[in-house]
N, C-alpha and C positions, 0 to 999 in steps of 0.2 A: 593505353593502361599501362601505368607504372609496376614495375615487381620488384621485389627482395625474395632471395634465396635464400632458407637459413639450415644447412644440415652440418652436421659434425665430420663430415667426410669432406675435405675439398675434392676429392675426384667427383663426387657426386655429384658438386654444384658445377663444376666444369660440364659435366656432362649433359644437365639441364638445361643447361644456360646455351649451348649450341643448339641444341632442338627449341629452346624458345625462340632464338635470334631467327629461326626461319619462319614465323608467325608475326608478320605485319602489325598485327595490333598490341605486341608489346614489347615494353621497354626494361630491360634489367637494370634498377640504379642502385643495387648494392648488393653484397653477396655475403654469409657472416656464419661461422661455424660456433657459435654459442649464444644463446637467447639476451645475455646482458646487452653486448655490443651489436644485437638487432634491433632490440628495443632504443638504442639509443640512436642508431640511424632513422630510424622511425620519427624519432622526434624532430630529428633535422630534415626528412627528406620529404616527399609527398608521395603516397604510396597507395595503391589499389589495391595489392592482392599480394600475399605472401605464401609461397610456397614451401611448406613446412616438413621436414623429417618426423618420423615418429618416436623412434627411440635418437634422443640427444644425449646420451652420457647420464650426469648428474638430473637432469633436466627434460621430464619426461614430455613429448610431444603435446598431451593434450593438457598439459598444464601449461604450455605457454599458448596453446590457441586460444584457452581461455583468459588470461590475463590481455591477450589482443584483442579480444572481442568485448572487454571491457574498456582499456585504454584507449582503444581504438575503433570504434566502432563503425566507422565508415570502410574499414579494410576488410576485403576477402581473405578465408584461411582455405588454402587449398591442400592437404596433406598427400605427400610423395614418399611413399614406403616401399620397405621390400614384407612387410607384414601385413597379411590379410584380415589378421584376427580384431584388428581395432576398427575397424571398418564402422559398424554400428556407434561405439562412444562418439567417434570421429563428428559425427550427426548431431550428436547430444551437445555437441560444444559449438553447433552452429557451420559447421565447415561445410564449405559450397561443393565439394567435391571429394574423391580420393583415389590416387593415382598407384597403381603398383608399380615399382621398379623392374626393368626399367624401361621409362616413359615412351610411346609411341607416338610420332607426331600428330597422326591422325585423331587420338587418343586426346589429347593434349588439345587440337583445335575445340573440338567439343565443349571442353571446360572452358576455353577462353569462350566462347560464345556464349556460356552460359551467365558467367559473369558481366559479360558487356550487356549483356540483356539486365541484368539486377541491376547495375550502375544506370544503366538508361531509364530505370525505373524509379530508383529512387531519387536520381534527379527530378524527374517529373513532379514525384510526390511533394519534393522538398519546396519548388517551386509553386505548386496546387497551395500548400498548405501555408506556405508564408503569405501568400495572397489573402488567406483566409484569418491570418494570425490567431491560431486555434488557441482556447485557453478550456482547461481543464477545470472540472466543477463537482467536488462530491459531496451527496450527501450521507451522512453516519449516523444521525440521530436517528435509532430506529433499526433500518434496515441500510444495507449500504448500495449506491449507485454511483459511477461516475459518468460524466455526460461532456462532450466536448461542443465546443462552439453553440453552446447553449440549449441545444435542441436534442443532439444526437446521443443517444445512451450507448455506453461501451459494451459489446458482447464481449464473452471472456470464452477463451477456448477451451478452460478448465476450471472446475472449482479452485484449484490450487494455483491456479495462475492468478486469480482474482485474488484470493487468501494471500501472497506472495505480496502483490501491489500494496494490498490495504496493508500486511508487516508492515514493509519498508518505508509507505507514508507514515505510519502511525509513529514512526520513531522520529519522523521528520530531518532534522541535519544529520544524526548521527548515523554512522557507518557501522553497520553491524556484522559480527563474525558469522560465517560461514557454520562454525559447530554451534554458536547459539540458534542459529536458524534453523536447521537441521532439528536440533533439540525441542524446537518449539511447532514447528511443522509438520516435523516425521520422527516424532520419537518412539512410536511403534514398530518403526521400521530397521534392520540392519543396516551398519553403519554406511557398507559399499551400494545399498540399493538406494537408501535415502541420497547419498551424494548422487548417486546417477539422477535422481530426481528435481536435485536441486538445480543439477546444470542443466536439463530438459526445460523443466521449469523458466529459469530466467531467461532461456532463449528464447520462450514462445511469448513470455512476456515484454521482452526487447523487440522481438518482432513486431507484436502488437501495438507498442507505443510510437515504433519509429513508422508504422504503416498510417498512423495520426500527425506524422511531420514531425517528430521530437529524434533529434540527432544522436543525441548522448543521453538517453533516459535513464540508466543503469551503469554507476561505475562499480569498478572494482580493484581493491589495491590492498597486498597483504592480507587479502582472503576475506577481505571486510567488504560487504556491497553496501551501495546507498545509493535512494533514490535523487535523481540530477534534475526532476522538473517541480514546475509552480502548480500549485493547487489550490484554488479557492475551495473553501467546506462551510458547511453549514457549522460546523463546532467552532470554528475561528470567528463567526460572526456572535457565537453565544459567548465564547470566552471573554469576548469584547465587550458583550453586555455585563457578564458577570466581573469582569475586572473594575468597572464603575464604579467609585466610591457612593454617587450619589443614587439612591434608588428612587426612582421615580417610577408614576402610572404608564407611562408611554416606554420605558424599558422594561417593563414588568409583562407587559403587552408583546412587545418582540421576542423575548427569552421565551415567554407559553407557544408562539407561533412557531419557533426555533427548533425547544424539544418536544420531539416528534416521538419521542420513544427513549429508552438507554442507549447511551453509545455502543454501536455496531448490536442493540441487543437481537435481533434476530437472526446473525451470523453464526453465535454463540462460538467464537475465538475465546479459548481459556487463556490465551496471552495479553487478551484486550481487559479482562474483568478489572483488574487493579486500575486500571485509568477509567473503566466504566463507574466503578464503585468513587471514585475521586469527584468526576464530573457530576454525578448524580448528588453528591453529599454539598459540592460548591452549589449546585442550583436550589436544593432544596435551604439552603442557609440563605440564598437571595431572597426567595419566595417569604421564608419566615421573616426575614429583616423586612420586608415590605409589611408584612401582615401586620408587624410590632409598631412599625412607624405610623401606618395608616388606621389603625385598630380604631380608632374613636372618629374616623372621618365616613358618617353616613352616604357621604357621594359616590364612596369608592366602594359598596356596600359590595354590587355585582362584580366586581373585580376581586373584593376581597374572597369572597365566598368561591370563586373560581379558584383562587391559589390553595386556599383551606383544603377545597377537594381535592386537589393534585396533591398536595401534601399527604393527604392519607393516603390516598391511592398509592402513591410509590412508598410509603411507612405506614401501613394499617393498623400497627401495635403501638404507636409511638403516643405517649402518655399526653406529651406536652401540646402534640399537634390536636389530639380529641380536644383536652380542654381551650385550646384556641378556638377551635369549631362550635363548640355548644357554646362558648363564652360571646363569641360573635352573634350566633343566633338572638339570644338572649339580649344584648345590648339593641340590637336592631328588633326586636320584641316579634321576632319571626318563630312564634311560640310553637307552631304546629311543626314547623320542620327540625326544629331544637328537638320537640318530643321522639319526634320519629328517628332520628338521629343518635341521640340516646340508647334509645330499645334495640336498634340496630349494631350498636357497638356492644351494649350488653349481650344481645345472643351471640355474637358472633366469638366474645371474650369465653362466654359460657361454654359453647360449642366446639370451638375450636383449641380454647387453652385448658379449659374446664377448670377456670375462676371467675371469681365477677368482677366486675370494672373496678378499678384504684378509686380509693375514699377522694381521692383529690378531685376526680371525675363526678361522681356523686354529689362531690359537695356543691360543686360549679353549677349542676343540674338542679340541684335542688333549693340553690339562691334564688336562681331565675325563675323559677316555676313557682315558689311561694310568693312571687312580687304579685 
């Protein structure tokens, strides 16, 4: 097990190194008195664990630990400090242990044993999941669900862990600043508490994804977080269909199959509303394009009816959609359905809006009823 020591007091480093040399599992491969040079050392040296002081002058140990976790997710962090009051916060940034100075060898041995077990388990998990070639698949149209290896549904530690995953995935390639994440996920909390919850939630999310064999699922650089894993989704499939310039019956059938509800509809995330409306409008425009293209094709009457019905369900007061639906029933001479549809609309407009249906709808209805 390879370790580096980070403490702004050289005497403290020397003392800890002397104690560590008495434990055969440990090899000290570097010691640093500031975070910047420590990170450079970690980039050039294979490291399993960092023994880190809490008070580091300009840089606080908690901030350094968080950056270690994000930049070097395989590295364990152990705090070695004279201050006991930071213990709880230390575990919020995923520290494996918290040792008080002066460190005693028997207490240090317990920490090393704990780290060794974690390293062994992590190695076993990586080997196991590598053999399975884990693939994550997200369903986001309607409700949200994440599955791995095609059949196993991911269970979330908390609702916020789930939301943070969806939020980072929602932004795809973009790295999001912690301030923005806090504003959108913990807007109702004081900043200090919200920051603590962000640290805890990131830790829990990383831990859950690492358990699925993801080595570096979340990165953090310049206080910006980014999801580093590949996720297939029904949204991507839908967007591939909607991006097609040629609107065909088979493409429409696939789009309808994929659109099981609005984007993240059942999750009710305020930050997703803009994207939800954009995707909804793209889908409606695609259905409308097909209806205009095939409106005179009686062979596609049933599919046209399905499209029109969905358009009305999603936008019930859209005058042009209602006109298209009545026009369709009139053209294919489904007069009973046309009459029922017209009177349903008329009743809805009068009862819910307090006005009669627009003249354009009445004119189309009258045209076909008088034939």
